[in-house]
Backbone bond lengths (Angstrom), bond angles and torsions (degrees), N, CA, C in turn:
res aa  C-N    CA-C-N  psi(-1)  N-CA   C-N-CA  omega(-1)  CA-C   N-CA-C  phi
1 M - - - 1.463 - - 1.512 107.68 -
2 G 1.337 116.88 137.85 1.468 121.88 178.74 1.510 112.25 -81.99
3 E 1.331 113.06 -169.68 1.429 119.23 -179.37 1.535 111.63 -65.11
4 Q 1.337 115.45 148.22 1.443 121.96 -178.01 1.550 109.06 -122.17
5 I 1.307 115.63 125.29 1.477 122.27 178.07 1.509 107.54 -118.65
6 A 1.329 115.84 139.31 1.476 120.21 176.66 1.520 109.06 -123.10
7 I 1.319 113.77 144.58 1.449 121.32 175.22 1.516 108.28 -126.51
8 V 1.325 114.62 131.87 1.475 120.95 178.16 1.520 106.65 -96.38
9 V 1.316 115.82 123.43 1.491 120.05 -176.03 1.499 110.89 -125.08
10 D 1.352 113.35 161.48 1.453 123.06 176.57 1.507 107.60 -137.13
11 E 1.318 115.53 173.61 1.448 120.99 179.03 1.530 111.27 -51.72
12 G 1.311 117.10 130.70 1.464 121.55 178.56 1.510 114.71 86.47
13 D 1.321 119.68 -1.59 1.472 121.87 -177.16 1.508 115.18 -81.21
14 Q 1.318 119.35 -11.15 1.450 122.07 -169.90 1.551 112.15 -57.03
15 G 1.342 119.12 -27.51 1.435 120.20 178.92 1.512 114.63 -102.79
16 S 1.332 115.51 10.06 1.415 121.84 -174.37 1.553 113.28 -72.20
17 S 1.332 116.65 154.92 1.463 121.16 178.82 1.526 111.53 -63.95
18 H 1.322 119.49 -28.13 1.473 118.75 179.49 1.532 110.73 -72.56
19 V 1.315 117.52 -27.17 1.461 121.73 175.52 1.517 107.94 -69.43
20 E 1.321 116.71 -46.92 1.469 120.87 -179.47 1.528 109.83 -60.66
21 R 1.360 115.13 -42.82 1.474 118.99 -179.54 1.541 112.23 -62.86
22 A 1.344 114.98 -40.45 1.493 119.71 179.94 1.510 110.49 -66.41
23 I 1.335 117.55 -40.78 1.462 120.60 178.49 1.503 110.64 -65.09
24 D 1.361 116.94 -44.56 1.470 121.04 176.90 1.528 111.25 -58.75
25 S 1.320 117.04 -45.01 1.489 121.17 179.02 1.520 111.68 -62.39
26 A 1.306 116.79 -41.23 1.469 120.97 179.25 1.506 110.59 -65.28
27 R 1.338 116.96 -41.76 1.468 119.86 -179.54 1.545 108.73 -66.87
28 E 1.308 115.00 -45.51 1.486 119.97 -176.84 1.535 111.03 -62.17
29 H 1.316 118.82 -37.14 1.479 121.86 -177.30 1.522 113.26 -100.53
30 E 1.347 114.94 7.42 1.472 120.04 -176.08 1.534 110.95 49.42
31 A 1.329 114.02 46.55 1.465 122.43 -176.56 1.522 110.93 -101.32
32 T 1.327 114.36 160.28 1.465 120.95 169.45 1.511 107.91 -83.86
33 L 1.322 117.46 134.07 1.436 121.47 178.04 1.550 106.75 -102.46
34 H 1.310 114.88 129.22 1.467 121.67 178.40 1.527 107.34 -109.19
35 G 1.320 116.11 123.02 1.470 121.56 175.08 1.520 109.26 -97.12
36 L 1.348 116.42 127.57 1.462 120.56 -178.39 1.529 107.99 -123.75
37 Y 1.342 113.61 122.12 1.492 120.75 176.02 1.510 106.11 -114.56
38 V 1.326 116.12 112.93 1.496 121.25 -177.25 1.515 108.90 -102.28
39 I 1.337 115.63 123.50 1.440 121.76 173.33 1.547 105.63 -90.73
40 D 1.311 115.95 115.40 1.450 122.26 -177.86 1.532 110.48 -68.14
41 A 1.318 115.93 107.08 1.496 120.07 -175.51 1.553 110.55 -61.78
42 W 1.331 118.64 -34.71 1.450 119.01 179.73 1.528 110.81 -69.69
43 R 1.304 115.40 -43.25 1.466 120.23 -176.96 1.527 112.52 -62.56
44 F 1.332 115.40 -35.63 1.460 118.89 -175.87 1.527 113.15 -102.57
45 G 1.326 117.43 13.93 1.459 120.50 167.69 1.493 118.79 86.22
46 E 1.317 119.66 12.20 1.440 119.94 -177.93 1.518 111.98 -61.99
47 Y 1.323 116.62 -29.55 1.459 119.98 -178.36 1.510 113.96 -99.82
48 S 1.318 118.11 10.02 1.484 121.07 178.31 1.517 108.93 -79.27
49 V 1.331 114.69 166.84 1.457 120.06 179.64 1.517 112.01 -56.86
50 D 1.317 115.52 -43.50 1.452 121.88 -177.51 1.539 112.40 -83.61
51 G 1.326 116.08 -13.25 1.493 117.00 -173.56 1.506 110.04 72.69
52 W 1.293 117.44 -172.95 1.450 119.48 177.16 1.500 108.15 -117.72
53 S 1.313 113.53 156.31 1.444 117.84 -176.32 1.520 111.78 -70.74
54 V 1.298 115.26 151.03 1.464 120.78 176.54 1.511 109.44 -58.51
55 L 1.324 115.75 -39.17 1.475 121.28 -179.45 1.523 111.05 -59.12
56 E 1.324 117.79 -47.53 1.471 120.59 -178.07 1.519 110.59 -63.50
57 R 1.324 116.58 -41.43 1.467 119.93 178.17 1.528 110.68 -61.99
58 E 1.329 115.78 -44.57 1.472 119.57 177.97 1.512 112.04 -61.43
59 K 1.339 116.85 -39.18 1.489 119.43 178.63 1.513 110.87 -63.63
60 Q 1.342 117.67 -42.79 1.448 121.20 179.02 1.532 111.13 -65.02
61 E 1.309 116.72 -43.25 1.470 119.92 178.26 1.524 111.24 -62.86
62 E 1.300 118.04 -38.89 1.456 121.82 178.96 1.547 110.77 -65.59
63 K 1.324 116.37 -41.49 1.486 120.03 175.67 1.532 110.78 -58.05
64 G 1.335 114.69 -44.27 1.474 118.98 177.96 1.483 112.01 -61.09
65 K 1.317 117.35 -45.89 1.462 120.56 179.93 1.508 112.81 -60.73
66 Q 1.338 116.10 -39.78 1.446 121.16 -179.11 1.540 111.28 -64.52
67 V 1.326 116.12 -46.78 1.454 121.13 178.95 1.514 110.20 -61.19
68 L 1.312 116.97 -49.22 1.453 122.10 -178.29 1.508 113.31 -65.62
69 E 1.307 117.25 -33.73 1.511 121.87 177.53 1.535 108.65 -66.33
70 Q 1.298 116.55 -42.79 1.476 118.20 179.30 1.517 110.57 -63.99
71 I 1.316 116.69 -40.86 1.489 118.98 178.57 1.533 109.39 -67.19
72 R 1.325 118.87 -37.65 1.442 121.62 178.13 1.522 109.45 -58.71
73 Q 1.324 117.83 -42.35 1.459 121.59 179.79 1.525 110.33 -64.77
74 Q 1.331 118.21 -40.08 1.469 120.57 176.31 1.513 109.86 -61.01
75 C 1.360 116.59 -44.71 1.465 119.97 -179.34 1.511 110.42 -62.24
76 E 1.325 116.90 -41.86 1.457 121.14 179.86 1.536 110.85 -58.33
77 R 1.339 116.65 -42.69 1.462 120.62 -179.51 1.545 110.97 -64.60
78 H 1.340 116.58 -27.96 1.480 120.58 -179.68 1.506 114.55 -99.21
79 G 1.351 116.92 5.27 1.435 120.38 178.74 1.514 114.68 71.38
80 V 1.320 116.99 29.48 1.464 122.33 -178.32 1.539 109.21 -105.15
81 E 1.322 115.82 130.69 1.462 120.31 175.28 1.527 109.42 -69.87
82 F 1.327 116.85 133.80 1.446 120.67 -175.81 1.526 112.67 -132.39
83 E 1.306 114.75 130.25 1.458 120.02 174.42 1.516 107.37 -121.66
84 Q 1.347 116.95 144.92 1.446 119.78 -173.50 1.511 111.76 -131.92
85 E 1.315 114.78 151.73 1.433 120.04 177.32 1.555 109.51 -148.61
86 T 1.310 115.45 132.20 1.457 122.83 170.08 1.526 107.14 -111.24
87 T 1.310 117.52 126.67 1.455 119.43 -174.60 1.535 109.97 -142.37
88 V 1.310 115.96 161.50 1.459 123.64 179.63 1.499 108.94 -111.67
89 G 1.351 118.47 135.95 1.452 119.12 175.22 1.514 109.31 165.61
90 K 1.305 114.93 -173.08 1.457 121.63 173.47 1.532 106.57 -76.65
91 P 1.328 119.55 121.08 1.461 120.39 -172.20 1.517 115.71 -51.03
92 S 1.311 118.19 -46.44 1.470 119.90 -176.10 1.508 111.06 -62.44
93 E 1.320 117.12 -45.24 1.482 121.42 -179.98 1.524 111.67 -68.52
94 T 1.324 116.89 -42.05 1.427 122.69 -179.01 1.531 111.07 -62.41
95 I 1.314 115.79 -45.89 1.481 121.75 -179.71 1.510 109.41 -65.19
96 R 1.322 117.10 -47.53 1.470 121.32 179.81 1.535 111.80 -57.39
97 D 1.321 115.48 -47.40 1.491 119.20 179.85 1.515 111.44 -66.15
98 F 1.316 118.18 -36.60 1.466 121.78 178.95 1.522 110.64 -64.02
99 V 1.348 115.47 -44.31 1.478 119.41 -179.22 1.552 109.83 -62.43
100 R 1.321 115.88 -42.91 1.488 119.51 -178.80 1.530 110.27 -69.37
101 D 1.324 117.57 -44.17 1.471 121.16 -175.77 1.524 111.98 -67.63
102 N 1.300 118.32 -25.67 1.479 121.56 -175.42 1.506 113.13 -109.76
103 D 1.335 118.44 8.80 1.465 122.51 178.31 1.525 112.04 52.69
104 I 1.317 115.38 47.18 1.487 119.99 -177.50 1.514 110.34 -70.16
105 D 1.342 116.04 138.01 1.438 122.85 179.27 1.551 112.52 -97.68
106 L 1.322 116.65 -31.21 1.460 122.32 -179.30 1.508 107.73 -139.05
107 L 1.320 116.91 133.43 1.465 123.75 178.16 1.517 108.15 -118.85
108 V 1.362 117.03 123.87 1.448 121.43 -175.28 1.522 109.73 -113.85
109 F 1.329 114.28 129.57 1.465 122.25 177.46 1.522 110.02 -119.55
110 C 1.335 114.98 156.75 1.442 120.29 167.70 1.521 107.28 -74.39
111 E 1.308 117.61 139.51 1.451 122.47 176.25 1.523 109.78 -55.07
112 P 1.338 119.43 123.92 1.451 119.94 177.04 1.516 113.56 -55.60
113 R 1.331 114.72 132.03 1.463 118.39 -177.05 1.523 113.42 -118.08
114 G 1.323 117.02 20.07 1.414 121.73 178.36 1.515 114.09 67.90
115 E 1.316 117.33 28.24 1.465 121.65 179.54 1.509 112.09 -90.17
116 G 1.311 118.29 0.22 1.452 121.40 179.91 1.526 114.95 78.63
117 K 1.304 117.30 14.09 1.468 121.19 -179.17 1.531 107.96 -77.67
118 T 1.330 113.83 124.89 1.482 117.88 -176.39 1.513 113.53 -74.37
119 H 1.312 118.99 -18.18 1.462 119.90 -177.07 1.522 113.16 -79.53
120 N 1.346 118.11 -7.78 1.464 119.81 175.69 1.495 111.81 -144.63
121 S 1.311 118.58 35.29 1.447 120.01 178.40 1.532 110.02 -67.64
122 P 1.340 117.91 146.03 1.450 119.75 179.52 1.522 112.77 -55.90
123 Q 1.343 117.51 -40.89 1.443 119.68 -179.55 1.525 112.23 -65.75
124 M 1.296 117.67 -40.63 1.459 120.61 179.38 1.537 110.64 -64.16
125 I 1.333 116.41 -41.79 1.469 120.14 178.71 1.523 109.92 -63.45
126 R 1.329 118.12 -43.32 1.463 120.50 177.49 1.527 111.47 -61.67
127 D 1.342 116.12 -41.76 1.480 120.03 178.13 1.544 110.78 -60.78
128 L 1.346 116.03 -44.85 1.444 119.85 -179.61 1.547 110.99 -64.80
129 Q 1.330 116.94 -35.42 1.471 119.84 177.53 1.515 109.85 -63.16
130 R 1.320 118.26 -37.17 1.475 121.30 178.37 1.513 112.23 -72.08
131 E 1.350 116.48 -36.96 1.454 122.26 -173.95 1.503 115.79 -83.22
132 L 1.330 117.74 -28.44 1.443 121.10 -171.49 1.537 110.60 -111.78
133 S 1.297 115.99 148.64 1.480 121.65 173.61 1.508 109.23 -100.27
134 V 1.312 115.75 57.27 1.461 121.93 -178.26 1.540 106.59 -134.80
135 E 1.303 114.14 149.59 1.464 119.15 176.04 1.517 108.49 -71.66
136 I 1.331 115.85 132.54 1.474 120.45 178.64 1.521 107.54 -122.16
137 E 1.334 114.54 127.52 1.458 120.21 -177.83 1.526 108.73 -122.55
138 T 1.299 116.50 135.17 1.470 121.13 174.40 1.550 107.08 -113.74
139 V 1.299 114.41 133.72 1.483 119.92 -175.62 1.506 108.28 -126.15
């Protein structure tokens, strides 16, 4: 198996510079690019007393599929193999487990912009850098 690169994405990220960087790295290293869209279970109420509505979960899953499909099309144009996953969980744990389960060599994040997004918070990225023996790049 060749090199494995993962990119963590959120709604609206399909045109982001970190997506372009991940695709370029995958092409350059003849690597498989893995797109990961994490639906934050805490943010969307999965662990609340009432739980979250089926409709809200479906909306979030659809957003993930749309972003990942657009990235898949970009990868196809550049000759990059692309695998995608939309999942629900605590972002830090979900990303860590994904990296370990898929033998990821490089993990690419969007540079945190102070928007309060849990999938790329500076603290979470620092924690992952301490916990994982993988190169982590923020763009």
